[in-house]
N, CA, C and O atoms as a GROMACS GRO file, in nm:
protein
  404
    1ILE      N    1   0.862  -1.090   1.864
    1ILE     CA    2   0.995  -1.016   1.697
    1ILE      C    3   0.923  -0.931   1.597
    1ILE      O    4   0.949  -0.814   1.569
    2ILE      N    5   0.835  -1.002   1.552
    2ILE     CA    6   0.731  -0.903   1.451
    2ILE      C    7   0.672  -0.796   1.495
    2ILE      O    8   0.682  -0.691   1.432
    3GLU      N    9   0.596  -0.804   1.614
    3GLU     CA   10   0.543  -0.704   1.628
    3GLU      C   11   0.619  -0.569   1.620
    3GLU      O   12   0.589  -0.470   1.555
    4THR      N   13   0.759  -0.596   1.729
    4THR     CA   14   0.862  -0.508   1.730
    4THR      C   15   0.869  -0.493   1.595
    4THR      O   16   0.822  -0.381   1.576
    5ILE      N   17   0.910  -0.555   1.457
    5ILE     CA   18   0.942  -0.476   1.377
    5ILE      C   19   0.844  -0.394   1.266
    5ILE      O   20   0.878  -0.294   1.203
    6LEU      N   21   0.712  -0.464   1.260
    6LEU     CA   22   0.601  -0.355   1.214
    6LEU      C   23   0.599  -0.242   1.362
    6LEU      O   24   0.517  -0.156   1.327
    7THR      N   25   0.624  -0.221   1.436
    7THR     CA   26   0.631  -0.071   1.509
    7THR      C   27   0.727  -0.007   1.470
    7THR      O   28   0.713   0.103   1.416
    8GLY      N   29   0.854  -0.069   1.493
    8GLY     CA   30   0.959   0.011   1.391
    8GLY      C   31   0.905   0.083   1.264
    8GLY      O   32   0.910   0.204   1.245
    9ALA      N   33   0.848  -0.018   1.173
    9ALA     CA   34   0.808   0.040   1.041
    9ALA      C   35   0.709   0.118   1.036
    9ALA      O   36   0.696   0.174   0.928
   10ARG      N   37   0.608   0.149   1.140
   10ARG     CA   38   0.525   0.220   1.124
   10ARG      C   39   0.618   0.337   1.239
   10ARG      O   40   0.600   0.428   1.158
   11VAL      N   41   0.650   0.365   1.284
   11VAL     CA   42   0.710   0.457   1.374
   11VAL      C   43   0.806   0.587   1.221
   11VAL      O   44   0.835   0.706   1.204
   12ALA      N   45   0.813   0.469   1.161
   12ALA     CA   46   0.960   0.522   1.042
   12ALA      C   47   0.911   0.621   0.937
   12ALA      O   48   0.964   0.703   0.862
   13ALA      N   49   0.756   0.568   0.968
   13ALA     CA   50   0.642   0.604   0.846
   13ALA      C   51   0.587   0.763   0.871
   13ALA      O   52   0.569   0.854   0.790
   14GLN      N   53   0.566   0.756   1.028
   14GLN     CA   54   0.513   0.868   1.093
   14GLN      C   55   0.648   0.965   1.089
   14GLN      O   56   0.642   1.042   1.185
   15ARG      N   57   0.744   0.983   1.025
   15ARG     CA   58   0.898   1.029   1.011
   15ARG      C   59   0.897   1.029   0.900
   15ARG      O   60   1.009   1.071   0.869
   16GLY      N   61   0.837   1.007   0.803
   16GLY     CA   62   0.868   0.987   0.684
   16GLY      C   63   1.009   0.896   0.602
   16GLY      O   64   1.039   0.880   0.484
   17ASP      N   65   1.050   0.867   0.689
   17ASP     CA   66   1.155   0.755   0.658
   17ASP      C   67   1.154   0.585   0.573
   17ASP      O   68   1.204   0.473   0.580
   18TRP      N   69   1.065   0.662   0.499
   18TRP     CA   70   1.036   0.550   0.383
   18TRP      C   71   1.108   0.439   0.386
   18TRP      O   72   1.063   0.331   0.425
   19ARG      N   73   1.256   0.464   0.333
   19ARG     CA   74   1.368   0.309   0.305
   19ARG      C   75   1.356   0.210   0.420
   19ARG      O   76   1.374   0.089   0.424
   20ALA      N   77   1.308   0.329   0.542
   20ALA     CA   78   1.259   0.236   0.700
   20ALA      C   79   1.200   0.130   0.730
   20ALA      O   80   1.213   0.025   0.792
   21VAL      N   81   1.061   0.246   0.608
   21VAL     CA   82   0.909   0.116   0.637
   21VAL      C   83   0.961   0.027   0.504
   21VAL      O   84   0.914  -0.079   0.546
   22LEU      N   85   0.987   0.012   0.449
   22LEU     CA   86   0.985  -0.108   0.354
   22LEU      C   87   1.099  -0.173   0.377
   22LEU      O   88   1.090  -0.292   0.345
   23SER      N   89   1.265  -0.124   0.447
   23SER     CA   90   1.317  -0.196   0.541
   23SER      C   91   1.230  -0.274   0.654
   23SER      O   92   1.280  -0.386   0.667
   24GLY      N   93   1.131  -0.260   0.732
   24GLY     CA   94   1.092  -0.308   0.794
   24GLY      C   95   0.965  -0.425   0.753
   24GLY      O   96   0.950  -0.535   0.807
   25LEU      N   97   0.897  -0.379   0.665
   25LEU     CA   98   0.796  -0.424   0.639
   25LEU      C   99   0.796  -0.588   0.567
   25LEU      O  100   0.718  -0.682   0.567
   26ASP      N  101   0.981  -0.549   0.486
   26ASP     CA  102   1.011  -0.650   0.420
   26ASP      C  103   1.050  -0.743   0.509
   26ASP      O  104   1.024  -0.859   0.477
   27ARG      N  105   1.119  -0.719   0.640
   27ARG     CA  106   1.145  -0.824   0.748
   27ARG      C  107   1.072  -0.853   0.784
   27ARG      O  108   1.063  -0.976   0.778
   28ALA      N  109   0.945  -0.778   0.859
   28ALA     CA  110   0.895  -0.892   0.844
   28ALA      C  111   0.787  -0.999   0.838
   28ALA      O  112   0.717  -1.066   0.914
   29VAL      N  113   0.816  -0.976   0.684
   29VAL     CA  114   0.757  -1.052   0.601
   29VAL      C  115   0.922  -1.228   0.560
   29VAL      O  116   0.922  -1.342   0.512
   30GLN      N  117   1.007  -1.146   0.612
   30GLN     CA  118   1.092  -1.264   0.593
   30GLN      C  119   1.066  -1.376   0.720
   30GLN      O  120   1.101  -1.489   0.755
   31GLU      N  121   0.991  -1.280   0.758
   31GLU     CA  122   0.996  -1.371   0.949
   31GLU      C  123   0.914  -1.439   0.971
   31GLU      O  124   0.922  -1.541   1.039
   32GLY      N  125   0.795  -1.386   0.906
   32GLY     CA  126   0.712  -1.540   0.840
   32GLY      C  127   0.518  -1.430   0.830
   32GLY      O  128   0.405  -1.472   0.808
   33ASP      N  129   0.572  -1.286   0.860
   33ASP     CA  130   0.438  -1.238   0.909
   33ASP      C  131   0.399  -1.185   0.742
   33ASP      O  132   0.489  -1.138   0.672
   34SER      N  133   0.245  -1.199   0.684
   34SER     CA  134   0.184  -1.215   0.600
   34SER      C  135   0.087  -1.089   0.576
   34SER      O  136   0.004  -1.072   0.487
   35LEU      N  137   0.133  -0.985   0.709
   35LEU     CA  138   0.082  -0.782   0.692
   35LEU      C  139  -0.045  -0.800   0.642
   35LEU      O  140  -0.078  -0.874   0.550
   36SER      N  141  -0.130  -0.710   0.725
   36SER     CA  142  -0.209  -0.679   0.736
   36SER      C  143  -0.248  -0.604   0.601
   36SER      O  144  -0.152  -0.573   0.531
   37ILE      N  145  -0.395  -0.565   0.544
   37ILE     CA  146  -0.388  -0.490   0.485
   37ILE      C  147  -0.429  -0.329   0.480
   37ILE      O  148  -0.508  -0.278   0.401
   38ALA      N  149  -0.336  -0.243   0.616
   38ALA     CA  150  -0.337  -0.144   0.610
   38ALA      C  151  -0.131  -0.163   0.622
   38ALA      O  152  -0.042  -0.100   0.564
   39ASP      N  153  -0.128  -0.250   0.699
   39ASP     CA  154   0.028  -0.234   0.681
   39ASP      C  155   0.108  -0.295   0.538
   39ASP      O  156   0.230  -0.294   0.524
   40ARG      N  157  -0.001  -0.355   0.423
   40ARG     CA  158   0.037  -0.348   0.285
   40ARG      C  159   0.025  -0.198   0.222
   40ARG      O  160   0.118  -0.146   0.161
   41LEU      N  161  -0.115  -0.130   0.246
   41LEU     CA  162  -0.130  -0.008   0.231
   41LEU      C  163   0.012   0.095   0.285
   41LEU      O  164   0.038   0.190   0.211
   42LEU      N  165   0.072   0.083   0.371
   42LEU     CA  166   0.153   0.140   0.402
   42LEU      C  167   0.357   0.143   0.367
   42LEU      O  168   0.460   0.208   0.389
   43ARG      N  169   0.296   0.001   0.290
   43ARG     CA  170   0.411  -0.074   0.206
   43ARG      C  171   0.422   0.040   0.076
   43ARG      O  172   0.516   0.110   0.036
   44ILE      N  173   0.260   0.022   0.023
   44ILE     CA  174   0.283   0.102  -0.086
   44ILE      C  175   0.272   0.218  -0.055
   44ILE      O  176   0.273   0.278  -0.163
   45ARG      N  177   0.263   0.292   0.028
   45ARG     CA  178   0.267   0.404   0.041
   45ARG      C  179   0.428   0.454   0.056
   45ARG      O  180   0.458   0.565   0.012
   46ALA      N  181   0.523   0.373   0.117
   46ALA     CA  182   0.629   0.364   0.097
   46ALA      C  183   0.705   0.382  -0.055
   46ALA      O  184   0.810   0.445  -0.071
   47MET      N  185   0.633   0.318  -0.155
   47MET     CA  186   0.713   0.256  -0.242
   47MET      C  187   0.699   0.404  -0.312
   47MET      O  188   0.796   0.460  -0.364
   48GLU      N  189   0.555   0.468  -0.306
   48GLU     CA  190   0.563   0.562  -0.412
   48GLU      C  191   0.613   0.693  -0.361
   48GLU      O  192   0.630   0.794  -0.430
   49ALA      N  193   0.639   0.679  -0.211
   49ALA     CA  194   0.704   0.786  -0.146
   49ALA      C  195   0.908   0.714  -0.198
   49ALA      O  196   1.023   0.756  -0.184
   50SER      N  197   0.880   0.665  -0.222
   50SER     CA  198   0.995   0.597  -0.279
   50SER      C  199   1.118   0.596  -0.413
   50SER      O  200   1.235   0.565  -0.433
   51TYR      N  201   0.935   0.682  -0.519
   51TYR     CA  202   0.950   0.668  -0.670
   51TYR      C  203   0.980   0.534  -0.650
   51TYR      O  204   1.062   0.485  -0.573
   52ARG      N  205   0.919   0.489  -0.715
   52ARG     CA  206   0.836   0.349  -0.736
   52ARG      C  207   0.694   0.299  -0.799
   52ARG      O  208   0.640   0.188  -0.798
   53PRO      N  209   0.662   0.406  -0.846
   53PRO     CA  210   0.519   0.367  -0.859
   53PRO      C  211   0.475   0.260  -1.015
   53PRO      O  212   0.355   0.257  -1.044
   54ARG      N  213   0.517   0.224  -1.054
   54ARG     CA  214   0.533   0.074  -1.061
   54ARG      C  215   0.466  -0.016  -0.981
   54ARG      O  216   0.356  -0.071  -0.974
   55GLU      N  217   0.593  -0.011  -0.909
   55GLU     CA  218   0.577  -0.159  -0.776
   55GLU      C  219   0.455  -0.133  -0.717
   55GLU      O  220   0.381  -0.228  -0.694
   56ALA      N  221   0.414   0.002  -0.683
   56ALA     CA  222   0.308  -0.004  -0.573
   56ALA      C  223   0.167   0.011  -0.644
   56ALA      O  224   0.062   0.004  -0.581
   57LEU      N  225   0.174   0.032  -0.772
   57LEU     CA  226   0.067   0.030  -0.909
   57LEU      C  227   0.040  -0.178  -0.891
   57LEU      O  228  -0.053  -0.252  -0.858
   58GLU      N  229   0.163  -0.190  -0.930
   58GLU     CA  230   0.121  -0.358  -0.892
   58GLU      C  231   0.063  -0.394  -0.764
   58GLU      O  232  -0.047  -0.447  -0.755
   59GLU      N  233   0.142  -0.363  -0.656
   59GLU     CA  234   0.123  -0.423  -0.528
   59GLU      C  235  -0.044  -0.384  -0.507
   59GLU      O  236  -0.126  -0.467  -0.468
   60LEU      N  237  -0.072  -0.257  -0.536
   60LEU     CA  238  -0.218  -0.231  -0.516
   60LEU      C  239  -0.334  -0.368  -0.600
   60LEU      O  240  -0.416  -0.436  -0.538
   61GLY      N  241  -0.317  -0.374  -0.692
   61GLY     CA  242  -0.310  -0.512  -0.806
   61GLY      C  243  -0.336  -0.587  -0.727
   61GLY      O  244  -0.456  -0.602  -0.704
   62ARG      N  245  -0.253  -0.656  -0.662
   62ARG     CA  246  -0.246  -0.796  -0.602
   62ARG      C  247  -0.345  -0.757  -0.472
   62ARG      O  248  -0.426  -0.844  -0.438
   63LEU      N  249  -0.340  -0.590  -0.377
   63LEU     CA  250  -0.408  -0.628  -0.260
   63LEU      C  251  -0.594  -0.585  -0.323
   63LEU      O  252  -0.692  -0.590  -0.249
   64ALA      N  253  -0.598  -0.545  -0.483
   64ALA     CA  254  -0.713  -0.538  -0.517
   64ALA      C  255  -0.792  -0.680  -0.505
   64ALA      O  256  -0.898  -0.675  -0.444
   65GLU      N  257  -0.759  -0.788  -0.550
   65GLU     CA  258  -0.820  -0.903  -0.591
   65GLU      C  259  -0.845  -1.016  -0.498
   65GLU      O  260  -0.889  -1.128  -0.525
   66LEU      N  261  -0.783  -0.928  -0.299
   66LEU     CA  262  -0.852  -1.001  -0.247
   66LEU      C  263  -0.987  -0.969  -0.204
   66LEU      O  264  -1.037  -0.857  -0.212
   67PRO      N  265  -1.052  -1.087  -0.151
   67PRO     CA  266  -1.200  -1.078  -0.126
   67PRO      C  267  -1.292  -1.026  -0.091
   67PRO      O  268  -1.401  -0.998  -0.142
   68ASP      N  269  -1.226  -1.005   0.043
   68ASP     CA  270  -1.236  -0.878   0.143
   68ASP      C  271  -1.171  -0.799   0.202
   68ASP      O  272  -1.119  -0.835   0.308
   69LEU      N  273  -1.154  -0.681   0.159
   69LEU     CA  274  -1.047  -0.612   0.184
   69LEU      C  275  -1.127  -0.508   0.344
   69LEU      O  276  -1.052  -0.443   0.417
   70GLY      N  277  -1.251  -0.514   0.366
   70GLY     CA  278  -1.311  -0.483   0.453
   70GLY      C  279  -1.334  -0.323   0.443
   70GLY      O  280  -1.391  -0.262   0.352
   71GLU      N  281  -1.281  -0.275   0.550
   71GLU     CA  282  -1.300  -0.076   0.549
   71GLU      C  283  -1.180  -0.090   0.458
   71GLU      O  284  -1.170   0.030   0.434
   72HIS      N  285  -1.088  -0.141   0.393
   72HIS     CA  286  -0.996  -0.124   0.310
   72HIS      C  287  -1.071  -0.046   0.147
   72HIS      O  288  -1.027   0.061   0.108
   73VAL      N  289  -1.161  -0.105   0.085
   73VAL     CA  290  -1.177  -0.125   0.009
   73VAL      C  291  -1.200   0.027  -0.045
   73VAL      O  292  -1.207   0.030  -0.168
   74GLY      N  293  -1.212   0.141   0.013
   74GLY     CA  294  -1.237   0.233  -0.035
   74GLY      C  295  -1.116   0.256  -0.086
   74GLY      O  296  -1.094   0.272  -0.207
   75ALA      N  297  -0.986   0.262   0.050
   75ALA     CA  298  -0.883   0.330   0.067
   75ALA      C  299  -0.807   0.265  -0.103
   75ALA      O  300  -0.749   0.331  -0.189
   76VAL      N  301  -0.829   0.154  -0.101
   76VAL     CA  302  -0.751   0.049  -0.206
   76VAL      C  303  -0.779   0.117  -0.295
   76VAL      O  304  -0.685   0.179  -0.345
   77ALA      N  305  -0.938   0.140  -0.363
   77ALA     CA  306  -0.937   0.203  -0.513
   77ALA      C  307  -0.982   0.332  -0.521
   77ALA      O  308  -1.042   0.390  -0.611
   78LEU      N  309  -0.945   0.369  -0.416
   78LEU     CA  310  -0.893   0.535  -0.440
   78LEU      C  311  -0.707   0.544  -0.485
   78LEU      O  312  -0.645   0.600  -0.575
   79TYR      N  313  -0.678   0.478  -0.394
   79TYR     CA  314  -0.512   0.452  -0.444
   79TYR      C  315  -0.520   0.392  -0.570
   79TYR      O  316  -0.445   0.450  -0.649
   80ARG      N  317  -0.570   0.313  -0.613
   80ARG     CA  318  -0.530   0.292  -0.735
   80ARG      C  319  -0.549   0.382  -0.858
   80ARG      O  320  -0.466   0.408  -0.946
   81GLY      N  321  -0.720   0.437  -0.840
   81GLY     CA  322  -0.759   0.529  -0.920
   81GLY      C  323  -0.607   0.663  -0.916
   81GLY      O  324  -0.555   0.704  -1.019
   82GLU      N  325  -0.569   0.703  -0.792
   82GLU     CA  326  -0.470   0.836  -0.786
   82GLU      C  327  -0.321   0.795  -0.887
   82GLU      O  328  -0.259   0.869  -0.962
   83LEU      N  329  -0.292   0.630  -0.848
   83LEU     CA  330  -0.167   0.612  -0.932
   83LEU      C  331  -0.234   0.574  -1.040
   83LEU      O  332  -0.241   0.683  -1.098
   84LEU      N  333  -0.261   0.538  -1.074
   84LEU     CA  334  -0.355   0.547  -1.268
   84LEU      C  335  -0.352   0.667  -1.311
   84LEU      O  336  -0.307   0.682  -1.424
   85PHE      N  337  -0.383   0.746  -1.260
   85PHE     CA  338  -0.336   0.887  -1.351
   85PHE      C  339  -0.273   0.914  -1.454
   85PHE      O  340  -0.172   0.854  -1.419
   86GLY      N  341  -0.244   0.958  -1.562
   86GLY     CA  342  -0.130   0.954  -1.673
   86GLY      C  343  -0.124   0.801  -1.702
   86GLY      O  344  -0.111   0.821  -1.823
   87VAL      N  345  -0.121   0.671  -1.694
   87VAL     CA  346  -0.136   0.543  -1.749
   87VAL      C  347  -0.232   0.530  -1.764
   87VAL      O  348  -0.238   0.553  -1.884
   88ASP      N  349  -0.383   0.494  -1.717
   88ASP     CA  350  -0.507   0.494  -1.736
   88ASP      C  351  -0.632   0.529  -1.725
   88ASP      O  352  -0.724   0.458  -1.684
   89ASP      N  353  -0.640   0.699  -1.782
   89ASP     CA  354  -0.719   0.784  -1.676
   89ASP      C  355  -0.864   0.707  -1.688
   89ASP      O  356  -0.936   0.790  -1.631
   90ALA      N  357  -0.934   0.619  -1.720
   90ALA     CA  358  -1.043   0.573  -1.785
   90ALA      C  359  -1.080   0.518  -1.649
   90ALA      O  360  -1.174   0.556  -1.578
   91GLU      N  361  -0.999   0.430  -1.625
   91GLU     CA  362  -0.978   0.322  -1.530
   91GLU      C  363  -0.964   0.386  -1.360
   91GLU      O  364  -1.001   0.345  -1.249
   92ALA      N  365  -0.892   0.505  -1.409
   92ALA     CA  366  -0.816   0.604  -1.266
   92ALA      C  367  -0.964   0.659  -1.244
   92ALA      O  368  -1.003   0.663  -1.127
   93GLU      N  369  -1.078   0.714  -1.374
   93GLU     CA  370  -1.175   0.797  -1.349
   93GLU      C  371  -1.272   0.711  -1.262
   93GLU      O  372  -1.287   0.745  -1.144
   94ARG      N  373  -1.350   0.583  -1.317
   94ARG     CA  374  -1.376   0.428  -1.262
   94ARG      C  375  -1.329   0.420  -1.082
   94ARG      O  376  -1.426   0.396  -1.011
   95LEU      N  377  -1.264   0.428  -1.046
   95LEU     CA  378  -1.209   0.375  -0.941
   95LEU      C  379  -1.223   0.496  -0.863
   95LEU      O  380  -1.294   0.463  -0.768
   96LEU      N  381  -1.191   0.623  -0.851
   96LEU     CA  382  -1.237   0.739  -0.836
   96LEU      C  383  -1.394   0.758  -0.784
   96LEU      O  384  -1.430   0.804  -0.676
   97ARG      N  385  -1.456   0.720  -0.867
   97ARG     CA  386  -1.612   0.776  -0.859
   97ARG      C  387  -1.627   0.683  -0.746
   97ARG      O  388  -1.670   0.716  -0.636
   98ARG      N  389  -1.586   0.555  -0.784
   98ARG     CA  390  -1.669   0.401  -0.700
   98ARG      C  391  -1.633   0.479  -0.540
   98ARG      O  392  -1.729   0.508  -0.469
   99ALA      N  393  -1.462   0.515  -0.481
   99ALA     CA  394  -1.387   0.491  -0.375
   99ALA      C  395  -1.488   0.646  -0.332
   99ALA      O  396  -1.538   0.635  -0.220
  100LEU      N  397  -1.515   0.754  -0.391
  100LEU     CA  398  -1.585   0.869  -0.330
  100LEU      C  399  -1.723   0.884  -0.363
  100LEU      O  400  -1.792   0.984  -0.344
  101GLY      N  401  -1.768   0.734  -0.434
  101GLY     CA  402  -1.928   0.744  -0.376
  101GLY      C  403  -2.013   0.644  -0.332
  101GLY      O  404  -2.127   0.672  -0.294
   0.00000   0.00000   0.00000
């Protein structure tokens, strides 16, 4: 059932239905899934698209603390840098340089 829920959330993202994305991913967590890094990034994208940038940034901060982001390390730094512009420009610039360098 969890895979069906996650697939529904991913398909909703392709349509730009960010509320359905958030609802689906939240339901997957309620059903016991811990969400992959990619799905957590999708959730963050949905938060931002739903005009919830503060929550997106908080979730990105928690994600950035994980010891092994693997192939997602650059995406996390890039996304955090983007969301931090206008909040903490120096940190945003540092993260963007790290992501792009």
